[in-house]
C-alpha positions as CSV (number, residue, x, y, z in Angstrom):
1,G,-41.5,92.1,15.8
2,L,-40.6,91.2,12.1
3,E,-39.8,94.6,11.0
4,R,-36.9,93.8,13.2
5,L,-36.0,90.7,12.1
6,A,-36.4,91.5,8.3
7,V,-33.7,94.7,9.0
8,E,-31.1,91.6,11.2
9,L,-31.6,89.8,8.2
10,G,-30.6,92.2,5.7
11,V,-33.9,91.7,3.3
12,S,-35.7,95.0,4.7
13,D,-35.3,96.4,1.5
14,R,-37.5,93.9,-0.3
15,V,-40.3,93.5,2.1
16,R,-43.0,96.2,3.1
17,F,-45.3,96.0,6.4
18,L,-48.4,97.4,5.5
19,G,-49.6,96.8,8.8
20,Q,-53.8,96.1,9.1
21,L,-55.5,96.9,6.0
22,P,-59.2,97.3,5.5
23,H,-60.6,94.2,4.2
24,S,-60.8,95.8,0.3
25,D,-57.7,97.2,0.8
26,A,-56.4,93.4,1.9
27,V,-58.0,91.6,-1.2
28,A,-56.9,94.2,-3.5
29,R,-53.2,93.6,-2.7
30,A,-53.5,90.0,-2.6
31,A,-54.7,90.0,-6.3
32,A,-51.5,91.9,-7.2
33,C,-49.7,89.1,-5.7
34,D,-47.7,86.0,-7.2
35,L,-48.1,83.5,-5.0
36,F,-49.6,83.1,-1.0
37,V,-47.2,81.5,1.5
38,M,-48.0,80.8,4.8
39,P,-46.1,77.6,5.5
40,G,-47.3,77.7,10.0
41,V,-47.0,75.3,11.9
42,E,-50.4,75.3,12.9
43,E,-53.4,76.0,10.7
44,P,-56.8,74.2,11.6
45,F,-58.8,75.1,8.4
46,G,-56.9,78.4,6.4
47,V,-59.8,80.6,5.6
48,A,-56.4,82.9,4.3
49,F,-55.6,80.2,1.8
50,V,-59.3,79.5,0.4
51,E,-59.6,83.7,0.0
52,A,-56.1,84.0,-1.7
53,M,-57.0,80.6,-3.7
54,A,-60.4,82.2,-4.6
55,A,-58.4,85.6,-6.3
56,G,-56.2,83.4,-8.3
57,L,-52.9,82.8,-6.5
58,P,-51.3,79.5,-6.0
59,A,-50.7,78.5,-2.5
60,I,-48.0,77.2,-0.2
61,G,-48.9,75.7,3.0
62,G,-47.6,73.3,5.6
63,R,-47.7,69.6,5.2
64,G,-49.2,67.9,8.4
65,E,-51.7,70.7,8.7
66,G,-55.5,70.2,9.2
67,G,-56.6,73.1,6.6
68,P,-53.8,73.4,4.1
69,E,-53.8,69.2,3.8
70,D,-57.5,69.1,3.2
71,I,-57.7,71.9,0.9
72,A,-54.5,70.4,-1.3
73,A,-56.9,67.1,-1.3
74,A,-59.8,69.3,-2.7
75,G,-57.9,69.7,-6.0
76,P,-54.6,71.6,-7.5
77,G,-53.1,75.1,-6.4
78,M,-52.0,74.2,-3.1
79,V,-48.1,73.1,-2.8
80,L,-47.4,71.8,0.6
81,V,-44.1,71.9,2.1
82,E,-42.5,70.6,5.3
83,P,-43.0,73.1,8.1
84,G,-39.6,74.3,9.2
85,D,-37.9,73.0,6.3
86,T,-36.6,76.6,5.0
87,V,-34.9,74.8,1.8
88,E,-38.0,73.4,0.5
89,L,-39.5,76.6,1.0
90,A,-37.4,78.4,-0.7
91,S,-37.0,75.9,-3.6
92,V,-40.5,75.4,-4.3
93,I,-40.6,79.6,-4.5
94,E,-37.8,80.1,-6.4
95,R,-39.0,77.0,-9.3
96,L,-42.8,79.0,-9.3
97,T,-41.7,82.2,-9.4
98,A,-38.8,81.1,-12.7
99,D,-41.8,79.9,-14.0
100,R,-44.6,82.3,-15.6
101,S,-46.8,79.4,-17.2
102,E,-46.6,77.0,-14.5
103,L,-47.2,80.0,-12.0
104,T,-50.6,81.2,-14.0
105,R,-51.5,77.3,-14.7
106,L,-51.4,77.0,-10.5
107,G,-53.1,80.0,-10.3
108,A,-56.3,79.0,-12.3
109,A,-56.3,75.6,-11.1
110,A,-56.4,77.4,-7.1
111,R,-59.1,79.1,-8.3
112,E,-61.1,76.6,-10.0
113,T,-60.6,74.3,-6.8
114,V,-62.2,76.9,-4.5
115,A,-64.8,77.2,-6.7
116,A,-65.7,73.6,-6.9
117,N,-64.9,73.0,-3.2
118,F,-65.7,76.2,-0.9
119,T,-68.9,77.6,-1.7
120,W,-71.5,78.9,0.8
121,D,-73.8,76.9,-0.8
122,R,-71.8,73.6,-0.7
123,T,-70.6,74.3,3.1
124,G,-73.8,75.2,4.0
125,S,-75.3,71.8,3.1
126,E,-72.7,69.8,4.6
127,T,-73.4,71.4,7.6
128,V,-77.1,70.9,7.5
129,A,-76.6,67.0,6.8
130,A,-73.5,66.7,9.6
131,Y,-76.2,68.1,12.1
132,R,-79.0,65.7,10.8
133,A,-76.8,63.2,10.9
134,A,-75.8,64.2,14.6
135,L,-79.4,64.1,15.4
136,S,-80.4,61.1,14.0
137,A,-77.5,59.1,15.7
138,R,-78.6,60.6,18.9
139,R,-82.2,59.6,18.7
140,T,-81.3,55.9,18.3
């Protein structure tokens, strides 16, 4: 698994595997991070991105993926990288962590993007509107 890979890559002294955590512990630990990185190859929506950004963390996700692309289109706070391009990913991480003011600015922007676009009220209203449109189209 990942723990063995960390040993093989010689980074096990810089990586901690916490296992499964209760949600409250996971949220508290995430808030202590500098940024959220999940450059996966498939992420249909990206609830984890929204949760991290709501906690004020800039996020790095894969370009061409549904969730990260949609979130990045909603506003600042999400940086997109080419999936599988480890050089680009490392470069973005190094750039962001080297510039604390940019990291702080992007984290605040991430929080604002989520607050403006990903609330339960807005999601509920958009869902109701989609159902109404579907029902209306079906009747005609």
